[in-house]
C-alpha positions, 0 to 999 in steps of 0.5 A: 304916330298918327293913323291915317283915315284908310287905317282907321276903317280898316281897324273899325272894320276889323272890330266890327267883323270881330264882334259880328263874328262872335254874335253869329258863332255864339249860339253854335258854340253854346250848343256844341261844347254844352255839357250833356244833360245829368241823368235822373239819379235813383238809388241803382246810379247813385255814385257808389261812396267808398272810405279810404284810408291815407298812409297818415291813417285819416280816414275820408269818403271817395265818390270816384272809381279810382283811388287817390294818390297817397291812400293805403287802402279804400273799401269796395 
């Protein structure tokens, strides 16, 4: 199947429009969806590390506020 001249022109304009749209919106997307700056960490703001014990008795460190699934207990 062959394309006629108007189909080629329309196809090229679609590709050109998509490229131009991506180029124009890229800086906006970087500003809008960039992660927030990380706050300065000091001893007061450091994450609290807890020691958790699995159901099989294995101990591991956990830095998140919620206990992971399958743990028997976590220190406070």
